[in-house]
N, C-alpha and C positions, 0 to 999 in steps of 0.2 A: 504496500498503500504509498500511493507516498502522498499520500492527504491527514496531517499529521490535529487538526480538528476544523473545526466550523463554525467559525462564531454569527453570529446574527448581527446583522448589523441598525435590517431599517425594516420592515415591515408595515401593509396598510394600504389604502388607497394607491393611487400611483396616477397623475401620465403621465405618459407613454410620446416623447418626441418621435420625425418622422422614421415612423414604421414600414418596415419591408415585410414580408412575409418568403419566408421557406418551405414547398414545398417536407410534407413530409407526410409515414404514409403508418407510422404509428401513430398521424392521431386522428379523430372522427371528420375536421373537417376541408383537413386533409392537408393541409398548411401550417405549422405557428409563425407568429410575432414571433418579431423582434423591435428594438430598439437602438441608437448609437446612445438616448437617454430622458432616462429614466428617473421622477420627480415626486418623493411619496407627502400626500399633503396631508393627511393623519396616521395615525397608527393609530384603527382598528382593526380585533380580530375577530366580529362583529357585524357581519356590513349585510343589507339590505338587497336578494336579489337582479339586477332589473338587465336591461343589455345597456350596452355601455361604460358599464362598472368597474374598470381599473379595476384590481387587487395584488400584493408576489409580498415576494421577500430579496433580500438585497442579504449578501453575508462574504465575509473572508472566512479564502480556502488559507490553511495555514502549513507549508508546509512542516517538514523535520527539517534539511534546512535552513538558513538565512541566507539564502546565492544562494536561491533556487529559486529568483523569481521568470525565471526564465526557464523553467524546467518547461514540458507539454503534463498534461496528467488529462485525462482523461475522466470522464462520468460520470455519473446518470439523473440526470434533474429527474421525480417523476409528480405528480397535479395526483394520486387518488383524488377520489370523488366520488360521487351517489349516478347511480347506472348512465348514459349521456344512449339514449339514443341519437340520429343524423334519422331524415325526416327520410329521402335522398337516396340513401344511399342502405338506412336500414342494419347499418353499420352501428352493434354499442357498446360500450365498454365501461369502464371504475376505473381508469388514472393514464395518465396522458401522457407518453415519455418520452424523455428527448437528448441524445446518448452527444454529451457535450467535451469540446477540448481544446483548455482553455488554463494557467497560469497559474503558477502556485506564486503562496502569497501573493492572492491579491484577488480584486471584489470586485465577483458578481451578484447579475438579479435574476430572476424569475417569475413570470409575471403570466394572469387568464387572464381575455379578455373575453365577456358580456356580449358576443354579437351576432348569438340569434335568441332566441325567448325557447327553443326546444335544447339551446347549452341552460338552461336556470332551474337546476337545479337545487331545493335545503334541503339543511347537514354538512357535514362536515366535511371539511374540505384542505385536504394536507399537504405541504412545496416538504419534498424530500431530497437529500443533493444523498447518495449512493455513490461507491463504489469499489468491485467487488464485488457483491452482496451481498455490503456490512453496512449499514442505512447510521450515515454519520451527523446526519442533524433531520429535525421534522418543527415544522413550525402552522398550526392547525389554527384557523380558518370558518368559525361556522358563521351556514348563507342561511337563512332569513326569507 
């Protein structure tokens, strides 16, 4: 393992700027959203689900060596959530997964945007960072 610790820096509602889409077969929508900058507008983990809600986490990946800033690390960012079903392709899942390649001793963020009515499901939404099948970090949100 390369990640020594994952430290939560920020969480809650966000505003993302310069969003782009990347194709991802593990996403029910068929893509993931990425932003070059996010701004946290509050620190709440109980949120009202509505189209347009963006929420997530910002975290620091601490490596075992201080000089590992430029060392690549491969990990999984996972969001577990209530069962979602895409009405177009009828596929269903309880998790959204992104395989990430980034740097150790560096800040990262993950977020979810309710773009469609079918994505809004009350319940527990949990962000995780996983390396080599070990959950290193979890932050839960309750969507009401």
